[in-house]
N, C-alpha and C positions, 0 to 999 in steps of 0.2 A: 235619394237619401236612403241610408241603411234602415232596415226595419227595427233594429235594436243594436246594442253593443254591450260588451263587457269592458271593465276598466281596472287598471292596476295603478296604484299610487305608491311610489317608492320613498321610504324614509331610510337613508343610508347610515344611520348611526346606531351604535350598540354601547352598552357599558361593559360587556364581556367581549373578549377577543378569542372567539372559538377557533381553534386551529384546524377544524375540518371544513370550514365554510369557504365556498368559492364565490359567494355572492358579493355584490358591490356594497361594501360597508366599511366603516372606520370607527375606531373607538372615540366616543365623544369626550373631549378634554374639558369642556365647560358647557354651561347652558347656552351661551351665546351662539355656539355652532349650530345647535338645533333650532333656536329661534330665528336666526337669519335665514336658515334653509327653509323654514316654514313660511317666511315672508315671500321668498322666491317662488315656492310652490303655490301659494295663494295667488300670486300675480299670474303665474302660468295658467292656472285654472280660470281666472277671470278673463284673461285674453282669449282663451279657447271658447268660453261661453259667449263672449261678445260677438263671435263670428255668426252665431245664430244657427238655426236649423239643426240643432243637436238631436240625434235620435234618442228614443227611449233607452234608459239604462236598465239592464237585466241583472247584472252582478258587479259588485265592487270588492276589490281586495286591497287592504292596507298592509303592505309588506315591507321587508327591510333586509338587513337591519332589524331593529326591535322597536316598532312603533309604540309598544306599551311602556317604553321608558318615558314617554311623554305623560303629562298629567291628563286627567279626564277633561279638564277645561280646554287644554290645547287640542286634544282630539275632537272635542265638540266643536271648536272653532273651525277645525279643518273640515269636518263633515258638513258644517253649516256652509262653508265656502263652496264645497262640491255641489251641494243641493242648490245653492243660489246660482252657480255658474251654469248648471244644467237645467235650471228653471223647473225643478221637479215638483209635481203636485204632492200634497201630503199623503194621498192614498196610494202612492206608487209602491208596488211589490218588488223590492230590490233585495237580493241576498247581499249582506254586508259582512265580510270576513275580516278579522284582524289577527295578525300573528302576535303571539305573546310568549314570554319566557320569564322565569323567576327573576325577581328584582329585589335588590337589597332594600330593607326597610318596609317591605310590604308583606304582611301576614295574611291569613285567611280573611279576616275582617276588612283589611285594607283592599284586598283584591275584590271582595264581594261588593263593597261600596263603589269601587272603580267601575266594575262591569255593570252594576245596577244603573249608574248614570248613563252609560253608553247604550244600554238596551231599552231604556225608557224614553228615548228621543221620539219626537213626533215625525221627523223626517230622517231617513237613513238610519234607523236604529240598528245597532250591531246585532246580527242574527246568528253569527257563527264565529267561533274562535279556533285558531290553529295553534296548539300548545306544543312548543318544542321541548319534549322530554329528552330525547336522544339516547340516554343510557339510564340504567337503574342501579348504579353503583357509585357511591360518593368518590371512590378512588378514581374511577374512569372519568367521571364528570370533572374532577379536578385536573386530570391530565389533558382533558379536552380544552381547558382554559375557561370553563364555565364557573367562575369564581363565586357567583351568587346562587348557583344551582346545587342543591343537595336533594337527596330523595325526599326528605321531609318538606323542603321548600316546594318541590314539585307537587307533592301531595296536597299542600295547602292551596296552590294555584289551581290545580285540577278540581279540587272540591269547590272552590269559589265559582269557577267556570260552570261546573255541573249544576250549581244552584241557580245561577243567574242568566245563563245563555241558552238559547233554544236548542242549539246543537253544536257539536265541536268535534275536532279530531285531535288525537294525541299522536305525535310523530316520533319515530324511533330510527336510529341509524344502525346499519349493518355494515361490517367491513372495517371498523376502526381498529387500528393496531392495539392489541391488548397485552402484549408482553408474554411472560412464561406460561400463563394459563391458556393461551391460544384462543382462537375465535369461537370455539364450540360453546363458550359461556354465553355468547350474545343471544342466541335463540332462546335459551332457557331464561335469561334475564328478562327478555321482552315478554315472554309468556307469563313469567312471575309477576311482572309489573301490571299487566292487564288483569290478571287474576286478583292481585292485591287491591287494585282500584275498584274492581267490581265487588269484591268481598266487603268493601267499606260502604257499599250501597250506591256507588257512582254508576251512571248510565254507560259511560265510555261508548258513545254511539258510533264512533269511527276511529279506526287505527290505520295510520299511514306508515309505510316502511320505505326508507330511503337507503340507497347504497352509496358508500364512499367510493369515489372514482380516483384513480391514480393519474391526476392531471396536474399540470405545472402550477396553476393558481390556487391550489389547496395546500396550505403550509405543511400539514402533517404528511402529505404525500411527497413533498420535496425532501423532507428530512428523514423519512422512515420508510422509503419504498421497500427496503429489504424485509420489513416486518409486516407488510400488508398480507393478509391471509390469502392462500391460494384459491383459485376459482372453485375447485371441488369442495373446499371447506365452506365457502360462501354459499354454494348451492345447497349444501346440507343445512346451513343456518336458515336460509330462506324457506326451505321445505319444512323445517321444524316449526317455524313461526306460522306459515300458511296453514299447515295441518291443524295446529292448535286453535287458530282463530276460526276456522271452519267448524271445528268441534265445539267451540263456544257458541255457535249459532250465527256467526257473521256471514255475510254474503259479499261477493265481489262488487267493488265500487268502481270509480274511475281512476285511471293511472295505476298506482300501487297502493290503493286504499281498500280497506274492508269496512263495511257498514252494517249496522243492525237492521236497518230497513230503508225503504225508498226515500223516506222523509229526511234521511241523513246524507243522501248523495250531495256532492258539491256542485252546485249549478255553475259556478264560475269556471271550474275545471272543464266541464263538458262543453260549455259555450265556446271557450277559446279554441278547443280542439276540433270543434265541428263547424262553427260558423266563420271563423277567421275574421271576425269583426271585433277586434280587441285592441284597445288603445292604452298605452302606458304613459304615465306622467311622472316627472321628477328625474333627477340625474341617474343615468345608467339604465333606464327602463327600456322595455322592448314592446313592440306592437306586432300583431298579426293582421295583415290586410287581406281582403279577398284575392288580390292579385300579387301579393308580395309580403315582405317582412321588413321590420324596422329595428335597428339597434342604435341606442344612444351611447355616446362616450361616457366612461366612468370618471366624471370630472365635476366634483361638487363645487370647487371654486369657480370654474368656468360657468357652471349653471347659475350660480348666485350672481356672478358679475353680469351675465347676459340679462337676467330678469331685473337687475337693479338699475338698468338704463332708464333715463328720464321718461321717455315715451315710446317704449317698444310696441310694435303691433304684432298680431298673431302670425302673419306671413313671415316676418323677419325671424321670430322665435322658431317657427316651424322649420324654416330652411336651415337655421344654424344648428338646431339640436338633432334633427331626425335624418339619419342616414338610411336611405331606402334602397332595397334590392327588389326589383320586379322579377317575378318568376315566370319561366316559360310554361307553355301548356303542359309539357311533360313533367316539369318540376311541380306544378300545381296538382297534377294527378297523383304523383308520388306522395306529396304532402297530405293529400286527402286520405290516402290509405294508411300511411304510417301514423299520422296523428289520430285518424279515426279509430284505429285499433286501441289507442290509449283512452278513448272516450267511453269505452264500454258498449258502444252501439255498433251492431253489425254493419260492415261497409261492403258495398258491391266491389267486385274485383276490378282491375283496370279496364277502362272502357274501350281502349284500343291498344294493340300490341305491336304496331308497326315500328315504334321507336325501340332501339336496342335496350335502353334503360328499363322500359316497361316490360319488355320480354324477359329481362333478367328478374325484375320484380315479380312477375307472374310465376316464373319458375321457382323462386324462393317461397312464395306463398303456397304453391302446391307442395313443396317439400315439407314446410311447417305443418300443413294440413295432414300429410301422410304420417308425420311423426306424432300427431295428436296435439300439437301445440296450439294450432288453430282448429276451429270446427266450422263446418258449413251449416248455415241456417237459411231459412227461406229469404231473409232480408239481405244476406251476404255473409262475409267471413267475420269471425270474432275469436278472441282468445278463449281457450277452454278455461274452466274454473281452476284446474290444476296448474295453469300456466300464468296466473295473475302476476306473481312476483318475478316472472321472466319478462315482464313488459319492457323494461329498459334494454335487456339483451335482444329481444325481438326487434325493437326499433333500430338498434345498432346494426343488426344483421341485415335488415331490409334497406337501410340507408346507404346509398352508394358513396364510396369514399371521395368521389369527385365533386360531391355536392355538400358543402359544409352546412351544418344545422344553423349556425349563427356566423355570418361572414366575418372573418378577421379583417383587420384594417387593410392589409395588403391586397386581399382578394376584393374588398369593396372598391378600392382605388382602381383596380384593373377591370372591374365589371362594366361593360358597356351599358348595362341596364340600370346602373346605379344613378340616383339623383337625390338631392336633398329636398325635404318637405314631404310630409306624409299625412298629417292628421286632418284629413278631410273625410267627411262621412257620407260618401257616395260617389 
């Protein structure tokens, strides 16, 4: 049995239709869509728990979609179901993160009451929030499709989170098409946002920076490729933000996050990038296994139909939902290094270089070290502080084109190592 694991639970519904989002989500047309999905999710969790021998839970992430579009009562029922399925003792130390975004009809007092309910639970209390700020301009937020998000609404949400939740991160997007003013505004806007929130007495313990990618499943990329900022401008934006955050006293966190102190580091992020004992639940979720990876189809209707069967058992659900790709020894070694660099922990270089792919990887690592992007420490290689916001670029550079990060359907079908059924804990 695994010594522990991290967990992701996906809620694929939003009230806003953000045109920069590539995640598995859809706009909720009515309350029944969410409630029927929650019933299916609860059923999956019960079936998984009935298998027994579930390892200790280290970190839980409720993502989407927008899970905070649910009521506090609905989220409490979901957390109760997770605790019951995993048979968690009351004293368990689990980091519980929830994604949130501005919601119509909720002001500061409504948000404060909402989070107070979730953080005061006896089992699986929410300990961290991930706040989707994205931009600090009402005009840009409107163009993004974030109909409920204004700067004042975001400030009310962050203020409530700051008051009620132990720690949190605010998330910003870089690379969004901005029109005639160009991308150079973005860096200044992000710095202004952090400054404004801190000036209002908020802790702002962690800041995450995400980059818009020009890929097919992002609506704004399909319709406005010609307006996406050039790479040189993006690098300038990233450098502007990174320099300012270091000047504010932040330190490098995991992935592309900056934190005020070690207590604000995101346990869930580090665990899935280092241990590869990470299980996803719900439609379209993914899992990292010690010897492979899992991707589920983005099919809410099929997910609900499967879990609505009269007497499904876990083996049947596992085989139907989970498309597994087993990685070779070389692929596992490459994943260890590429994901390890994202975790913020120094990683030893390749253990063997007889494979062509590992020889190429070792050569690239040496080049990045010579350029100062990576630095050698006693424990291994790590990103330099100046290169934190190059994390995604470094991962892309190191990742061989012949090895997809998430296998597409055609590649999965052709892979001899592919099989269905994944969620076993050992």
